[in-house]
C-alpha positions, 0 to 999 in steps of 0.5 A: 122587201117593203113593210106591210102597211099599218092596216095589215100589221093591226090585223095581224098583231096590234088589233088582233085578240085571242077570243073566248067566243065566236059569232055564228059564222061558219068556217068551211073545210075550204077555209081550213085548207087555205090557212094550211096553204099559207102557214105551211110556208113558215120556216122550221129547222131543216124544213121539219114541219113536225106539226100535225093538225086535226081540224075538229069540226063535227059536233061528235069530235067537238064533244070528244075533245071538250071532254079532254079539257078543263071545265072553263075551256070545254064550252069554248070548243063546243061553241067554236066553229072549229078547234085545231089540235096542233100535235107534234110528230116525234118521228118527223125525221122519216119525211126529211128525205122528201122535205129537206133533200139537200142533206142526209138530215134524217141521220141527224135524228136516228137513234136520238129520241131526245133531240127528236122530242126537243125539235118536234116541240120547238118546230111544231110550236113555230107552226102553231104560231104561224097557224095563228098569224095565217088565220088572222091574215085570212080574216079569222080569229083564233083562241090558243089555250092550254087547259087540257089533258094532252094524254087524253087528247092523244088517245082520242085523236092520235091513237093510231099515230103513236109518235104524235103527241098534242102540243096545244089546241086553238079555237078558230072562227070569227071572234065575238067582241063581247067574249074578250077581256080588256087588252092586257099590257105589252111592255116597252122594249127595255123590260124584256130585251137587251141588245148584246 
């Protein structure tokens, strides 16, 4: 498989930023669906796909989510065209007969809540990263964040799905360059890596 051209690598990584504010440009339901249709191909362990996404677009839903966030993050959500709640389904194993028919993968997790929790967190985090890369690939910008009360978000958006809990949230739109700080350092390989 050939490498992507530099322009693509810049768009996905080197020139991409996390935005605090967005231009007045809409993100449609079709755009949200297009991001999902790309990100869903990212690998997860045994094709678990435990992420459960809520695409917060309406003013009412934005207000509800902003009320669950820190004072610094609430205005970001209100000002973004969309904010995505990346939840994790700790009952993901119920779908494995369909998603991973090659083996009885559901049996690996039945009766082991601790393993399901760890696996749901790990793999939904991967899917959240695929969301960021897919959005960038399709010409959008994101602002992944913590700074929210996960319990409140769960009650507000996942009350009907008791096995689903919030992992993180991310704004989505066309980023306003005025809303970003200067680029933070990215160290050379030697600082945080070793080859064993």
